[in-house]
ZAVEX-192133 format. One line per 2 residues: for each residue x negated, y, z of N, C-alpha, C, CB. Coordinates in Angstrom, 2 decimals. Each point is the difference from the previous one (the first is absolute). Glycine has a CB too. Layout:
// ZAVEX-192133
X:Y:Z:X:Y:Z:X:Y:Z:X:Y:Z  ...
END
This chain:
// ZAVEX-192133
-116.20:124.73:63.35:0.86:-1.01:0.11:1.38:1.00:-0.30:-1.53:-1.87:1.84  2.14:0.80:-3.15:1.21:0.45:-0.51:1.12:-0.16:0.86:-0.86:-0.43:-2.02
2.27:1.03:1.52:0.59:-0.05:0.95:0.61:-1.53:-0.08:0.24:2.70:0.16  0.06:-3.56:-1.04:0.64:-1.18:-0.21:-1.16:-0.65:1.34:1.15:-0.04:-3.22
-2.65:-0.16:2.92:-0.45:-0.67:0.93:-0.41:0.39:1.61:-0.46:-0.78:-2.22  1.38:2.15:2.32:-0.12:0.67:1.28:1.50:-1.11:0.62:-1.31:3.25:-0.75
2.15:-2.91:-0.23:1.53:-0.82:0.28:-0.36:-1.55:0.29:1.54:1.60:-1.84  -2.07:-2.55:1.06:-0.31:-1.04:0.04:-1.20:-0.50:1.97:0.49:0.49:-3.66
-1.39:0.63:3.69:-0.58:-0.05:1.20:1.27:0.03:1.20:-2.33:1.22:-1.14  2.73:-0.15:0.96:1.23:0.53:1.24:0.61:-1.07:0.39:0.66:2.12:-0.85
0.08:-3.15:-0.42:1.35:-0.55:0.33:-1.33:-1.56:0.41:2.97:1.51:-2.10  -3.93:-1.78:1.40:-0.94:-1.40:0.84:-0.07:0.13:1.31:-1.56:-0.30:-1.66
1.12:2.02:2.24:-0.35:0.07:1.62:1.31:-0.19:0.60:-2.03:1.69:-0.02  3.39:-1.46:-0.17:0.94:-0.09:0.35:0.65:-1.04:0.21:-0.26:1.58:-0.66
-0.16:-2.81:-0.30:0.37:-1.15:0.38:0.16:-0.71:1.40:-0.83:0.17:-1.99  -0.44:-0.01:2.69:-0.10:-0.49:1.49:1.17:0.51:0.82:-2.55:0.00:-0.10
2.58:1.35:0.35:0.75:0.39:0.45:1.45:-0.13:-0.34:-1.86:0.96:0.39  2.10:-1.22:-1.52:1.36:-1.00:-0.40:0.16:-0.84:0.53:0.02:0.28:-1.61
-0.91:-1.40:1.40:0.33:-1.54:0.79:0.13:0.39:1.54:-1.57:-1.70:-1.72  0.77:2.30:2.26:0.27:0.30:1.21:0.93:0.67:0.50:-1.67:-0.29:-0.14
2.15:1.38:-0.48:1.64:0.42:0.26:1.20:-0.71:-0.48:-0.93:1.98:-0.08  0.49:-3.02:-0.58:1.07:-0.84:-0.17:0.20:-1.04:1.24:-0.42:0.35:-2.55
-0.59:-0.51:3.45:0.40:-1.31:1.17:0.10:1.50:1.15:-1.82:-3.27:-0.69  1.44:4.46:0.46:0.40:0.80:1.49:1.37:0.19:-0.36:-2.21:1.44:0.80
2.99:-1.27:-2.01:1.53:0.29:-0.32:0.58:-1.25:0.18:-0.23:1.81:-1.67  -0.22:-3.14:1.65:0.76:-1.26:0.48:0.15:-0.14:1.62:-0.95:-1.17:-2.17
0.04:2.01:2.81:0.22:-0.64:1.44:1.12:1.31:0.55:-2.89:-1.50:0.55  3.12:2.70:-1.11:0.60:0.65:0.81:2.00:0.19:-0.79:-3.14:1.30:0.98
3.67:-1.36:0.23:1.20:-0.17:-0.32:0.36:1.00:-1.30:0.45:-0.81:2.55  0.12:0.26:-3.31:0.56:0.77:-1.12:-0.74:1.63:-0.12:2.46:-1.56:0.42
-3.76:1.70:-0.56:-0.67:1.21:0.09:1.08:1.03:-1.15:-2.92:-1.30:0.67  2.69:2.63:-0.49:0.91:1.07:-1.14:-0.95:0.50:-0.69:1.88:0.82:1.28
-1.70:-0.15:-2.40:-0.65:0.39:-0.38:-1.12:1.32:0.41:1.75:-1.40:-1.09  -0.84:2.02:2.05:-1.18:0.92:1.23:-0.98:-0.98:0.39:1.74:1.59:1.29
-1.50:-2.89:-0.80:-1.02:-0.30:0.53:-1.38:-0.69:-0.76:1.89:0.02:1.63  -1.13:-0.63:-3.03:-1.02:-0.11:-1.11:-0.87:1.38:-0.63:1.69:-2.00:-0.53
-0.66:3.01:0.51:-1.14:1.23:-0.19:-0.79:0.81:0.66:1.13:-0.03:-1.09  -0.91:-0.62:2.76:-1.12:0.45:0.97:-1.26:-1.03:0.02:1.90:1.15:1.53
-1.74:-2.36:-2.20:-0.97:-0.80:0.16:-0.58:0.43:-1.37:0.94:-1.94:1.70  -0.51:2.00:-2.81:-0.66:0.12:-1.41:-0.53:1.55:0.92:1.78:-1.53:-2.77
-1.63:2.07:2.82:-0.81:1.82:0.58:-0.87:-0.40:0.47:1.50:1.58:0.72  -1.76:-2.58:0.35:-1.09:-0.29:0.95:-1.17:-1.19:-0.97:2.01:0.40:2.58
-1.08:-1.02:-3.51:-1.03:-1.00:-0.64:-0.59:0.99:-0.98:1.28:-2.46:0.19  -0.72:3.19:-0.81:-0.39:1.14:-1.23:-0.76:1.11:0.32:1.96:-0.44:-0.94
-1.84:1.19:2.50:-0.92:0.56:0.56:-1.31:-0.84:0.25:1.85:1.31:0.80  -1.92:-2.30:-0.34:-0.83:-0.78:0.28:-1.24:-0.14:-1.57:2.18:-1.20:2.07
-1.43:0.22:-3.00:-0.54:-0.54:-1.27:-0.46:1.19:-0.36:1.39:-1.93:-0.69  -0.68:3.17:0.58:-0.54:1.42:-0.83:-1.50:0.13:0.90:2.80:1.63:-0.67
-2.42:-1.02:1.99:-1.62:0.05:0.89:-1.33:-0.75:-0.13:1.52:0.36:1.43  -1.26:-1.56:-1.81:-0.68:-0.75:0.03:-1.30:0.01:-1.04:2.08:-0.87:1.04
-2.14:0.87:-2.44:-0.54:0.36:-1.12:-0.36:1.23:0.55:1.18:-1.29:-1.81  -0.82:2.60:2.34:-0.43:0.79:0.11:-1.44:0.11:0.90:2.39:0.42:-0.69
-2.16:-1.16:1.69:-0.84:-0.25:1.18:-1.25:-1.03:-0.40:2.21:0.40:1.61  -1.61:-1.44:-2.72:-1.13:-0.36:-0.79:-0.90:0.22:-0.78:1.00:-0.65:0.43
-0.28:1.95:-1.53:-0.69:0.66:-0.81:-0.89:0.90:1.06:1.82:-0.17:-2.11  -1.77:0.92:3.04:-0.56:0.59:1.15:-1.23:-0.99:-0.49:2.07:0.87:2.16
-2.16:-1.82:-0.93:-0.78:-0.98:0.42:-0.94:-0.42:-1.00:1.68:-0.60:1.42  -0.92:0.41:-2.72:-0.67:-0.80:-0.96:-1.46:1.23:-0.55:2.82:-1.74:-0.86
-2.07:3.15:1.02:-1.28:0.61:-0.64:-1.23:0.11:0.92:1.53:1.31:-1.42  -1.60:-2.28:2.45:-0.88:0.01:1.30:-0.92:-1.32:-0.21:1.92:1.24:1.76
-1.01:-2.66:-1.47:-0.30:-0.99:0.60:0.85:-1.03:-0.56:-0.79:1.22:1.88  0.97:-0.98:-2.95:1.44:-1.26:-0.82:-0.72:-1.63:0.64:0.68:1.60:-3.36
-1.75:-1.39:2.88:-0.86:-1.56:0.35:1.05:-0.76:1.60:-3.39:1.30:-0.94  3.22:-0.42:1.94:0.03:-0.38:1.42:1.55:0.11:0.01:-2.47:0.89:1.13
3.26:0.47:-2.12:1.70:-0.77:0.51:0.39:-1.33:-0.45:0.96:2.16:-0.16  -1.23:-2.46:-1.04:0.30:-1.01:-0.50:-0.36:-1.56:-0.07:0.31:1.95:-0.66
-1.39:-1.55:1.83:-0.59:-1.55:0.41:1.00:-0.27:0.83:-2.57:0.05:-0.05  3.20:0.86:1.01:0.91:-0.21:1.17:1.52:-0.34:0.01:-1.60:1.44:0.66
1.87:0.00:-1.59:1.59:-0.04:-0.20:1.13:-1.12:-0.07:-0.97:1.64:-1.01  0.24:-2.83:0.71:1.32:-1.23:-0.89:-0.05:-0.38:1.69:-0.58:-1.38:-3.43
-0.51:1.16:4.20:0.11:-0.17:1.47:0.39:0.36:0.71:-0.92:-0.37:-0.19  1.12:1.42:0.06:0.92:0.92:1.02:1.18:-0.29:-0.34:-1.30:1.85:0.30
1.94:-1.47:-1.33:1.65:-0.61:-0.84:-0.04:-1.27:0.39:0.23:1.26:-2.33  -0.75:-2.32:2.10:0.08:-1.13:0.68:0.85:-0.39:1.25:-1.94:0.23:-1.00
0.54:0.14:2.19:0.47:0.10:1.03:0.99:0.60:0.70:-1.57:-0.48:-0.38  1.95:1.66:-0.07:0.98:1.04:0.36:1.41:-0.85:-0.76:-1.90:2.62:0.03
1.68:-3.23:-1.03:1.29:-0.61:-1.16:0.27:-1.49:1.15:-1.11:0.91:-3.44  0.00:-1.33:3.85:0.18:-1.50:0.67:0.66:0.45:1.41:-2.33:-1.43:-1.17
1.69:2.20:1.80:0.79:0.40:1.38:1.39:0.34:-0.27:-2.02:0.95:1.04  2.53:-0.23:-1.82:1.30:0.64:0.03:0.89:-1.20:-0.87:-0.94:2.90:0.12
0.52:-3.93:-0.57:0.64:-0.99:-0.62:-0.15:-1.30:1.04:-0.48:1.09:-2.54  -0.33:-1.31:3.33:0.16:-0.88:1.30:1.35:0.87:0.67:-2.98:-0.89:0.46
2.82:2.19:0.07:0.83:0.42:0.32:1.37:-0.62:0.13:-1.49:1.38:-0.67  2.00:-0.85:-0.71:1.13:-0.20:-0.58:0.57:-1.57:-0.10:-0.75:2.17:-1.13
-0.20:-3.06:1.06:0.48:-1.15:-0.19:-0.02:-0.72:1.60:-0.86:0.00:-2.78  0.16:0.60:3.63:0.02:-0.46:1.42:1.68:0.70:0.49:-3.29:0.04:0.51
3.57:0.72:-0.70:1.20:0.93:-0.18:1.22:-0.44:-0.37:-1.43:1.34:-0.52  1.22:-1.83:-0.66:0.93:-0.85:-0.74:0.39:-1.33:0.38:-0.83:1.19:-1.54
-0.17:-1.86:2.45:0.40:-1.41:0.37:0.24:0.39:1.27:-1.27:-1.64:-1.46  1.32:2.64:2.45:0.51:0.15:1.33:1.27:0.35:0.04:-1.95:0.52:0.69
2.11:-0.41:-2.10:1.63:0.81:0.28:1.07:-0.93:-0.46:-0.80:2.49:-0.52  1.69:-2.38:1.26:0.97:-0.85:-0.12:0.74:-0.02:-1.51:0.16:0.36:2.62
0.60:-1.21:-3.08:0.40:-0.14:-1.52:0.24:1.38:-0.41:1.12:-2.32:0.11  0.02:2.90:0.36:0.08:1.59:-0.85:-0.04:1.11:1.13:1.69:-0.83:-2.13
-2.82:0.72:3.11:0.02:0.99:0.34:-1.25:1.63:-0.70:1.22:-2.18:2.02  -1.90:1.16:-2.39:-0.74:0.90:-0.69:0.64:0.98:-1.13:-1.60:-1.76:0.58
2.75:1.28:-1.17:0.66:0.72:-0.72:0.99:0.86:0.26:-0.68:-1.42:-0.89  0.89:1.47:2.24:1.41:0.71:1.22:-1.12:1.16:0.48:1.90:-2.57:1.36
-3.25:2.52:-0.98:0.15:0.43:0.86:-1.39:1.48:-0.63:1.34:-2.67:1.94  -2.00:1.97:-3.35:-0.72:1.30:-0.58:0.57:0.75:-0.62:-1.50:-0.87:-0.13
1.87:2.43:0.40:0.67:0.78:-0.92:-1.38:0.89:-0.71:2.66:0.09:1.56  -3.90:-0.10:-1.40:-0.89:0.56:-0.63:-1.18:-0.71:0.74:1.30:2.23:-0.75
-2.50:-1.65:-0.01:-0.93:-0.10:0.54:-0.81:0.82:0.18:0.44:-1.49:-0.46  -1.69:1.53:1.69:-0.54:1.34:0.74:-1.10:0.51:-1.41:0.06:-0.95:3.30
0.22:2.21:-2.60:-1.02:0.39:-1.45:-1.32:-0.43:0.31:1.17:2.18:-0.77  -1.59:-2.58:2.08:-1.46:-0.43:0.44:-0.33:-1.55:-1.03:0.33:1.18:3.07
0.74:-2.01:-3.38:-0.09:-1.29:-0.26:-0.04:0.41:-2.09:1.63:-1.47:3.02  -0.87:2.28:-3.19:0.22:0.72:-1.21:-1.40:0.38:-0.44:2.37:0.88:0.64
-3.10:0.20:0.10:-0.97:0.14:-0.56:-1.18:-1.10:0.31:0.93:2.34:-0.08  -1.28:-3.14:0.94:-0.71:-1.08:0.12:-0.26:-0.77:-1.36:0.90:-0.01:2.33
0.70:-0.49:-2.56:0.26:-0.76:-1.25:-0.52:0.72:-1.28:2.05:-0.98:1.15  -1.82:2.06:-1.33:-0.04:1.03:-1.16:-1.77:0.12:0.12:2.86:1.60:0.22
-3.34:-1.29:1.20:-1.87:0.20:-0.52:-0.25:-1.34:-0.32:-1.14:1.90:1.68  1.29:-3.02:-1.22:-0.33:-1.53:-0.66:0.25:-0.16:-0.93:0.18:-0.89:1.31
0.91:1.36:-2.36:0.41:-0.26:-1.09:-0.72:0.99:-1.12:2.14:-0.94:1.22  -2.83:2.05:-0.79:-0.20:1.42:-0.63:-1.72:-0.19:0.06:2.51:1.75:0.98
-3.24:-2.43:-0.22:-1.35:-0.11:0.02:-0.54:-0.51:-1.39:0.17:-0.38:2.51  0.46:-0.01:-3.59:-0.45:-0.46:-0.70:-0.11:1.19:-1.17:0.72:-2.34:1.07
0.44:3.51:-0.78:-0.02:1.23:-0.67:-1.39:1.14:0.63:3.02:-0.50:-0.35  -3.62:0.15:1.36:-0.91:0.10:0.69:-1.63:-0.06:-0.91:1.97:-0.98:1.91
-1.60:0.13:-2.36:-0.76:-0.78:-1.01:-0.33:0.33:-1.67:1.03:-1.52:1.71  0.16:1.88:-1.81:0.32:0.40:-1.46:-0.59:1.15:0.07:2.10:-1.06:-0.59
-1.64:2.15:1.84:-0.43:1.20:-0.19:-1.42:0.29:-0.11:1.90:0.37:0.98  -2.54:-1.54:0.09:-1.64:-0.22:-0.37:-0.60:0.04:-1.61:0.20:-1.58:2.15
0.39:0.87:-2.76:-0.24:-0.08:-1.17:0.50:0.88:-1.09:-0.27:-1.89:0.92  1.55:3.02:-0.54:-0.01:0.53:-0.96:-0.74:1.50:0.66:2.17:-1.59:-1.35
-3.19:1.76:2.13:-1.05:0.85:0.33:-0.82:-0.11:-1.13:0.13:-0.21:2.41  -0.62:-0.92:-2.81:-0.74:-0.36:-1.15:0.43:0.50:-1.50:-0.44:-1.91:1.53
2.01:2.07:-1.50:0.39:0.50:-1.19:0.42:1.61:-0.14:0.65:-2.45:-0.23  -0.20:3.11:-0.97:0.67:1.34:0.08:1.13:-0.08:0.26:-1.16:0.84:-1.27
1.73:-1.16:2.00:1.42:0.05:0.22:0.90:1.22:0.70:-0.72:-2.32:0.03  1.70:2.74:-0.11:0.87:0.78:1.11:0.30:-1.10:0.75:1.10:1.95:-1.22
-1.92:-1.60:2.29:0.61:-1.00:1.45:0.96:0.56:1.00:-2.17:-0.98:0.03  2.77:2.20:-0.21:1.05:0.28:0.68:1.14:-0.09:-1.05:-1.30:1.40:1.77
1.34:-1.62:-3.40:1.17:-0.27:-0.30:0.03:-1.41:0.08:0.36:1.97:-1.25  -1.38:-2.74:0.87:-0.12:-1.45:0.39:0.72:-1.04:1.36:-2.08:1.05:-1.18
1.48:0.11:1.88:0.59:-0.46:1.93:1.40:0.27:-0.11:-2.10:0.93:1.73  2.90:0.22:-2.26:1.08:0.29:-0.06:0.99:-0.87:-0.46:-1.03:1.77:-0.05
0.76:-2.03:-1.19:0.09:-1.65:-0.98:0.52:-0.88:0.86:-2.08:0.08:-1.42  0.81:-0.58:2.08:-0.31:-1.35:0.53:1.27:0.26:1.47:-3.38:-0.51:-1.01
3.28:1.55:1.34:1.19:0.12:1.60:1.37:0.12:-0.61:-1.59:1.59:1.84  1.78:-0.96:-3.26:1.72:-0.05:-0.66:0.26:-1.36:-0.35:0.05:2.34:-1.19
-1.22:-3.25:0.75:0.41:-1.33:0.09:0.24:-0.72:0.73:-0.67:0.18:-1.05  -0.10:0.25:1.92:0.04:-1.07:1.17:1.35:0.71:1.14:-3.25:-0.82:-0.24
3.68:1.32:0.08:0.96:0.96:0.79:1.19:-0.62:-0.91:-1.50:2.56:0.82  1.54:-2.58:-2.07:1.32:-0.78:-0.72:-0.31:-1.45:0.30:0.49:1.71:-2.13
-1.19:-2.00:1.88:-0.22:-1.67:0.01:0.31:-0.58:1.41:-1.97:0.13:-1.78  1.62:0.22:2.71:0.00:0.31:1.76:1.54:-0.02:0.04:-2.34:1.79:0.66
3.19:-1.06:-1.31:0.83:0.48:0.58:1.36:-1.04:-0.82:-1.50:2.72:0.70  1.03:-3.18:-1.69:0.72:-0.74:-0.60:-0.39:-1.69:0.20:0.33:2.24:-1.52
-1.31:-2.44:2.53:-0.16:-1.05:0.62:0.55:-0.24:1.31:-1.65:0.08:-1.32  2.15:0.71:1.85:0.69:0.17:1.42:1.43:-0.29:-0.39:-1.60:1.88:1.14
1.97:-1.19:-2.62:1.33:-0.60:-0.39:0.50:-1.46:-0.31:-0.25:2.04:-0.70  -1.17:-2.28:0.03:0.16:-1.52:-0.33:0.04:-0.56:1.00:-0.95:-0.11:-1.76
0.25:0.49:2.91:-0.25:-1.12:1.18:1.50:0.35:0.40:-2.96:-0.08:0.98  3.82:0.71:-0.87:1.24:0.04:1.15:0.76:-1.24:-0.60:0.35:2.88:0.67
-0.58:-2.99:-2.22:1.07:-1.12:-0.63:-1.09:-1.41:0.07:1.74:1.89:-2.05  -2.78:-1.94:2.55:-0.76:-1.17:0.05:0.19:-0.21:1.46:-1.72:0.32:-1.99
1.66:0.36:3.01:0.33:-0.31:1.56:0.97:-0.80:0.38:-0.65:1.88:0.33  1.82:-1.38:-0.58:0.95:-0.68:0.42:0.19:-1.41:-0.74:0.88:2.24:0.69
-1.69:-3.14:-1.10:0.12:-0.73:-1.16:-0.95:-0.99:0.77:0.53:1.71:-2.31  -1.71:-1.23:2.85:-0.97:-0.72:0.60:0.32:0.13:1.67:-1.78:0.44:-2.18
2.32:0.35:2.52:0.67:-0.23:1.21:-1.77:0.28:1.30:2.73:-2.33:-1.44  -2.48:1.53:2.60:-1.69:0.56:0.34:-1.18:-0.59:-0.50:0.81:0.50:1.93
-0.60:-1.14:-2.71:-1.42:-0.34:-1.31:-0.48:1.45:-0.54:1.15:-2.51:-1.21  -0.09:3.32:1.17:-0.28:1.21:-0.75:-1.47:1.10:0.69:3.08:-0.25:-0.63
-3.33:0.03:1.98:-1.16:0.61:0.45:-1.08:-0.76:0.06:1.22:1.28:1.06  -0.85:-2.95:-0.95:-0.94:-0.68:-0.54:-0.97:0.16:-1.07:1.44:-0.91:0.88
-0.18:0.87:-2.19:-0.36:-0.09:-1.24:-0.86:1.17:-0.50:1.99:-1.36:-0.23  -1.56:2.80:1.16:-0.83:1.39:0.00:-1.33:-0.09:0.42:1.91:1.14:0.48
-2.15:-2.11:0.41:-1.56:-0.07:0.89:-0.46:-0.74:-1.12:0.26:-0.15:2.88  0.25:-0.76:-3.06:-0.80:-1.00:-1.15:-0.64:0.71:-1.39:1.82:-1.86:0.78
-1.08:2.73:-1.03:0.20:0.68:-1.47:-1.46:1.13:-0.02:3.32:-0.10:-0.11  -3.04:1.16:1.68:-1.36:0.90:0.46:-1.29:-1.32:0.25:1.69:2.40:1.61
-1.50:-3.27:-1.39:-1.55:-0.58:0.16:-0.18:-0.55:-1.22:-0.14:-0.59:2.41  0.80:0.51:-3.63:0.05:-0.74:-1.49:-1.13:1.39:-0.23:3.07:-1.59:-0.93
-1.99:2.83:1.07:-0.86:1.23:-0.34:-1.05:0.13:0.33:1.38:0.88:-0.01  -1.66:-1.41:1.17:-1.62:0.62:0.97:-1.00:-1.45:-0.86:1.12:1.22:3.61
-0.81:-2.16:-4.01:-0.55:-0.92:-0.48:-0.51:0.50:-1.56:1.45:-1.65:1.69  -0.32:2.26:-2.23:-0.31:0.14:-1.15:-0.90:0.94:-0.11:1.84:-0.78:-0.58
-1.64:2.08:1.31:-1.28:1.04:0.29:-1.09:-0.54:-0.12:0.96:1.15:1.41  -1.10:-2.44:-0.09:-1.31:-0.34:-0.01:-0.55:-0.93:-0.92:0.30:0.53:2.01
0.41:-1.52:-2.62:-0.71:-0.77:-1.18:-0.23:0.80:-1.00:0.95:-1.93:0.44  0.14:2.91:-0.91:-0.35:0.82:-1.29:-0.97:0.62:0.18:1.84:0.27:-0.67
-2.74:0.14:1.59:-0.67:1.05:0.08:-1.44:-0.96:-0.68:1.46:1.74:2.36  -2.29:-0.92:-2.77:-1.21:-0.59:-0.63:-1.03:-0.30:0.93:0.48:1.17:-1.93
-0.38:-0.51:2.90:-1.27:-0.50:1.17:0.76:-0.34:1.19:-1.99:1.64:-0.69  3.04:-2.57:0.36:1.00:-0.35:1.54:-0.92:-0.70:1.15:2.39:-0.61:-1.48
-3.73:0.22:0.54:-0.62:-0.95:1.31:-1.03:0.77:0.97:0.10:-2.16:-1.59  -0.05:3.52:1.05:-0.97:1.01:1.12:0.54:0.26:1.02:-0.95:1.09:-1.41
END
């Protein structure tokens, strides 16, 4: 795989994390660059690891991994999205924007795993090609770090405009990503 194809793949893989990061940034109270980089790093590391795992597993059992990864991602993102919607609806009008200074590492990691399971499936496919998986995974991780960081900062400006509905919108985005992964998978009815 040449450099341009690797870059296109890397930025394509980072789009789910970018959308989720906008939602995450929107619910924080004026997230700073440090928080954006922290989120980007968590998302980037997980997004870089999942194609490596997929590649390794793809060498052994690709048909079993790709058959279920979309369901796992869908369920995880629907649970996280539903939790965000419930939290947003529960909060008083400006409560969500004044109490949250940062997301817990566990929530960020769960969201990152949910948005990166498609990278696991890509890793399975890459096992069938002659690619430098380490280089490809690093490009995916760096693109995700960049896009997630930008997403948090974009959410910083969107959050105050939406008020308490930012968290509800973030939850809807996560559920939408989950549905896209589920229905975008060729064998989603398995």
